[in-house]
C-alpha positions in Angstrom: 9.1 68.7 70.3 7.6 65.5 70.3 5.0 65.3 73.0 4.3 61.6 73.1 7.0 60.7 73.6 7.1 62.5 76.4 4.0 61.7 77.7 5.2 58.0 77.7 7.5 59.1 80.4 4.7 60.3 82.6 2.4 57.3 84.1 -0.2 58.5 85.5 -1.1 60.3 82.6 -2.4 57.5 80.4 -4.4 55.8 83.8 -8.4 55.4 82.1 -10.1 56.2 85.2 -8.6 59.9 84.9 -9.2 62.3 82.6 -5.8 63.7 80.7 -6.7 67.6 81.0 -7.3 67.2 85.3 -3.0 67.2 85.6 -3.4 71.0 84.0 -5.3 71.8 87.0 -2.9 73.0 89.6 0.9 74.1 89.8 1.0 72.2 93.4 2.1 68.8 92.1 3.3 68.0 89.0 3.6 64.4 87.7 6.8 62.7 87.8 8.5 61.0 85.1 8.9 57.1 85.4 12.2 57.1 82.6 14.2 59.8 80.7 13.8 60.0 77.3 16.8 57.4 76.7 15.3 54.4 78.4 18.0 53.0 79.9 17.7 54.2 83.9 16.1 53.1 86.6 12.6 53.8 87.1 12.8 56.9 89.8 10.0 54.7 91.8 12.2 51.8 91.5 15.1 53.5 92.8 12.9 55.3 95.9 11.9 51.9 96.8 15.4 49.8 96.3 16.9 51.9 98.9 14.5 51.8 101.4 14.9 47.6 100.9 18.6 47.7 100.2 20.7 50.7 101.7 18.2 52.5 104.5 20.7 52.5 107.2 22.8 55.3 109.1 24.5 57.6 107.4 28.7 57.7 107.4 28.7 54.1 108.6 31.5 52.3 108.2 30.0 49.2 106.8 29.5 48.2 103.4 26.1 49.0 103.6 27.0 52.1 105.2 29.4 53.5 102.4 26.7 52.5 100.1 23.8 54.1 101.6 26.3 57.7 102.0 27.0 57.8 98.7 23.5 57.6 97.2 22.5 60.1 99.2 25.3 62.0 98.1 24.8 61.6 94.8 21.5 63.5 95.3 22.8 66.7 96.2 25.4 66.4 93.6 22.7 66.1 91.3 20.9 68.7 92.8 24.7 70.9 92.8 25.4 70.2 89.1 21.7 70.2 87.6 21.5 74.1 88.7 25.4 75.3 88.3 26.4 75.6 91.9 28.6 73.1 94.5 27.9 70.8 96.4 28.9 72.6 99.6 26.5 75.4 98.5 22.9 73.1 98.4 21.0 72.0 101.4 18.2 69.6 100.7 14.9 69.6 103.0 10.4 68.7 102.8 9.7 71.9 101.4 10.9 75.2 99.6 9.1 77.0 102.9 10.8 75.1 105.1 14.0 75.6 103.9 13.6 79.6 103.7 12.5 79.3 107.7 15.6 77.5 108.4 17.8 80.2 106.5 15.7 83.2 108.2 16.9 81.6 111.5 20.4 81.0 110.0 21.0 85.0 109.0 19.3 86.4 112.8 22.8 87.9 113.9 23.2 89.2 110.1 20.2 91.4 110.3 20.7 94.1 113.2 17.9 96.6 114.2 19.0 99.5 111.9 19.0 96.8 109.0 16.1 96.6 105.8 14.7 94.2 104.6 12.4 94.4 101.1 9.9 91.8 100.9 7.9 92.1 97.2 4.0 91.5 97.5 4.1 89.3 94.3 5.2 86.5 96.4 3.4 83.5 97.6 3.9 83.3 101.3 6.7 81.0 101.5 9.3 84.0 100.8 7.1 86.8 102.9 6.6 84.8 106.3 10.0 84.3 107.3 11.3 87.8 106.5 8.5 89.4 107.7 8.9 87.4 111.1 12.6 88.1 111.3 12.0 91.3 110.2 10.0 91.7 113.5 12.3 89.6 115.7 15.6 91.4 115.5 13.8 95.1 115.1 14.8 95.5 111.6 12.8 98.1 109.1 10.6 96.2 106.7 9.7 97.8 103.3 7.0 96.3 100.7 8.2 96.4 96.9 4.6 96.9 95.6 4.3 97.1 91.8 2.2 100.4 90.5 0.5 98.1 87.8 -2.4 96.6 89.4 -3.4 94.1 86.9 -0.2 93.1 85.5 2.3 93.8 88.5 6.2 93.1 87.7 9.6 93.7 90.2 11.5 96.8 87.7 14.6 96.8 89.2 14.3 101.3 88.9 11.4 100.9 91.5 13.2 98.2 93.8 16.3 101.0 93.5 13.9 103.4 95.2 13.2 101.3 98.1 17.1 100.9 99.4 19.4 102.2 101.0 23.2 101.6 102.6 21.0 99.8 104.8 19.0 96.9 102.6 20.4 94.1 104.2 18.3 91.3 102.3 15.8 91.5 99.4 13.4 88.4 98.6 11.4 87.8 95.7 9.6 85.4 93.2 11.4 84.6 89.9 7.9 83.8 88.7 4.5 84.1 90.3 2.5 81.3 90.7 -0.4 83.2 90.0 0.8 85.4 87.4 3.0 83.5 85.5 5.1 86.3 84.7 8.8 86.0 84.5 11.4 88.5 86.9 14.4 89.0 85.2 16.3 88.0 88.4 20.3 88.2 86.6 19.0 92.1 86.5 17.4 92.3 90.0 20.7 90.5 91.5 22.6 93.5 89.9 20.8 96.0 91.6 20.4 94.3 95.0 24.5 94.1 94.7 25.0 97.6 94.6 24.6 97.6 98.1 27.3 96.2 99.7 26.0 93.2 101.7 22.7 93.4 100.6 21.8 89.6 99.5 18.6 88.1 96.8 16.9 85.3 98.2 14.5 83.9 95.0 11.4 81.7 95.0 11.7 79.8 92.2 9.0 76.7 92.7 6.8 78.1 90.2 9.4 79.4 87.4 11.7 75.7 87.8 9.0 73.7 85.7 9.3 75.4 82.6 13.2 76.8 82.4 16.9 75.4 83.1 18.6 77.2 86.1 21.8 78.4 86.5 22.6 80.4 89.8 25.7 81.4 89.3 25.3 83.0 86.2 22.3 84.8 87.5 24.4 86.1 90.8 21.7 85.3 93.5 22.6 85.0 96.6 19.9 82.6 97.6 17.6 80.1 96.0 14.8 77.7 96.0 12.0 75.3 94.7 10.7 71.8 95.3 11.6 68.7 93.3 7.9 67.9 93.7 6.9 70.9 90.9 9.9 69.5 88.9 8.3 66.3 88.2 10.3 64.6 91.0 9.3 63.5 94.9 8.8 65.5 97.6 12.1 67.0 97.9 13.3 70.7 98.2 16.5 72.4 97.7 18.0 75.4 98.6 20.8 77.1 97.3 23.1 79.7 99.0 26.8 81.0 97.6 29.7 80.2 99.2 30.2 84.2 100.1 26.8 84.1 101.1 27.1 81.6 103.9 29.5 83.5 105.5 26.7 85.6 107.1 25.3 82.7 108.4 24.8 81.6 111.7 25.1 77.7 112.0 21.3 75.9 113.6 23.5 72.8 113.5 25.3 70.8 116.5 28.5 73.0 118.0 30.7 69.8 117.2 29.6 69.8 113.4 31.9 71.5 111.0 30.2 74.7 109.2 31.7 74.4 106.0 29.0 72.8 104.0 25.3 74.2 104.0 24.0 71.0 104.7 26.0 71.5 108.2 24.7 74.9 108.5 21.2 74.1 107.9 20.4 70.7 106.9 19.3 69.7 110.3 19.3 65.9 109.1 15.7 67.3 107.3 16.3 66.1 104.3 14.3 62.2 103.1 17.4 59.9 102.2 15.4 57.7 99.7 14.1 60.6 97.7 17.5 62.5 97.6 18.7 59.3 96.0 16.2 59.3 93.6 17.3 62.8 92.4 19.5 61.3 90.1 16.8 59.8 88.1 14.5 63.3 87.9 18.3 65.2 86.7 18.7 62.8 83.6 15.4 63.1 82.6 15.2 67.1 83.1 19.0 67.0 81.2 17.2 65.3 78.6 14.7 67.9 78.2 15.7 70.3 75.2 14.7 73.5 77.4 14.9 76.0 74.6 11.9 73.7 72.1 9.7 73.9 75.8 9.4 77.2 75.9 8.4 77.4 72.4 5.8 74.7 72.8 4.6 75.7 76.1 4.4 79.7 74.2 1.9 78.0 71.5 -0.7 76.0 74.2 -0.6 79.3 76.2 -1.8 81.1 73.2 -4.7 79.1 72.8 -6.1 79.9 76.3 -4.7 83.4 76.3 -6.2 84.8 72.6 -9.8 82.7 74.1 -9.4 84.8 76.8 -8.8 88.0 75.9 -11.7 87.5 73.2 -14.1 87.9 76.0 -15.1 91.6 77.5 -16.5 89.3 80.6 -12.9 88.5 81.8 -10.0 90.4 83.0 -6.2 88.0 83.4 -3.9 89.0 85.9 -0.1 89.1 84.5 1.2 89.2 80.9 -2.4 89.6 78.8 0.8 87.9 75.5 1.5 84.5 74.9 5.4 85.7 74.9 8.0 83.0 76.8 10.1 85.8 77.2 7.9 87.5 79.3 5.8 84.3 81.6 5.5 81.0 81.3 1.6 78.8 80.8 0.4 80.0 84.3 -2.5 81.8 83.2 -5.1 83.0 86.0 -8.4 85.3 85.5 -11.7 86.3 86.9 -14.8 86.6 85.1 -16.9 89.7 85.7 -19.6 89.4 87.6 -18.9 85.3 88.9 -16.5 84.0 91.7 -13.8 82.4 91.0 -15.7 79.3 92.3 -18.6 80.0 91.1 -16.9 79.3 87.2 -15.0 76.4 88.6 -17.7 74.3 89.9 -19.6 75.5 87.2 -17.0 73.8 85.1 -16.0 71.1 87.6 -16.9 67.2 86.0 -15.9 68.5 82.7 -12.6 69.6 83.3 -10.2 70.6 85.7 -8.7 73.2 87.3 -8.4 75.7 90.4 -9.9 78.2 92.5 -8.7 80.8 95.3 -5.0 82.5 96.7 -2.8 79.8 96.1 -0.7 81.1 99.5 -0.6 84.4 97.4 -2.5 86.1 99.7 -1.1 89.5 99.9 -0.5 89.9 96.0 -3.9 88.7 95.5 -5.8 90.8 98.2 -3.7 93.4 98.6 -1.7 93.6 95.1 -4.8 92.4 92.3 -7.2 93.4 95.0 -9.5 90.5 95.2 -10.7 88.5 97.6 -8.1 86.2 99.1 -10.6 83.3 99.2 -12.4 83.4 96.2 -9.0 84.6 94.7 -8.3 84.1 90.6 -9.3 81.3 88.4 -5.9 79.0 87.5 -5.1 77.3 85.1 -1.2 75.7 84.3 0.1 73.8 81.9 3.3 72.2 81.0 5.0 70.5 78.6 3.0 67.2 78.4 0.2 69.1 77.8 -1.1 69.0 74.5 -2.6 71.8 71.9 -5.8 69.6 71.6 -6.3 69.3 75.4 -6.4 73.5 75.6 -8.6 73.7 73.1 -10.9 71.7 74.8 -10.3 73.3 78.1 -11.5 76.3 76.0 -14.5 74.9 74.4 -16.1 73.1 77.4 -15.1 77.0 79.6 -17.0 78.5 76.5 -19.9 76.3 76.4 -20.4 75.9 80.7 -19.4 80.0 81.3 -20.8 81.8 78.6 -23.2 79.6 76.7 
């Protein structure tokens, strides 16, 4: 894989006032590509500015500019659908995964009854927890927690989930990859388990998974699936998938006179940013040209450098898979240093390298599963395919010198 060529698509990595290694700081923002590998499409940022300058009008209008604007936004939705192997009628865009899950939970208000059971994973970002906790409370439904027994390398196993399920189970929500642990949960196997109960629905948070692997919602058999494009080298906008069968259980949040044959009409509420939606096709062109199999192999090499170092230190506890196996994890790696707070460790190294500490909105995982302080949390490094092996080795060198010497 030609990493130097890939890096050329991310201009921010070459800004002289910024150290390149700062971009493996954390998972919160990914650097967006300026053009895809063939270098034949317009710049992503150009598509945004062009829309604002020439097409920023009311959608659905009959005049030419209105038609052009509507087409650009529709193409953005279609690009999302094609990328995840769905139909445009099964996709809605919105400001964030958190907001889209909140909207989804409200649309399922009538489907969840007082005798229903909702199961939620404690390994999740709060985005895929809070809405379901609130829905269970509002409807007087039973809330169950999926909490693995292994406290250092917790994972969601179908057999553990099955023990929590009953004929009253109506929803299970979990992450495909924890933004703390980096562990990949087998959503295809989990989907099969959930659907053993007629009427049970499966909701997946893929925010931490999407930057590292290709997506196929149909093959996996999930009912709901969401991630944020600003974590996937794109603009600050998110998408939600809801299968056609799952949509039958949803009430509309839209105006009474609007049809309910698309997810956009059910949940959209005109909340998608049009100029950002119009830029998605440019991001997808980059992603479709990305050799995902090669990327996963390359990212395995990157995380092996760091994991091997962390395992060599008795003072370090790795949280999640302690092996650099691309079949089991993505290169989001968290750890603690015995006798030191995470904040202390990061602040000692900052200025020479940059990474993060805390709970990263996975407070229940950090406190109730890992048994750590939810404020201090863990130390986390998140790597991507535009990072180099030399960068990771340099980080290890700096970290070791500052923390252990």
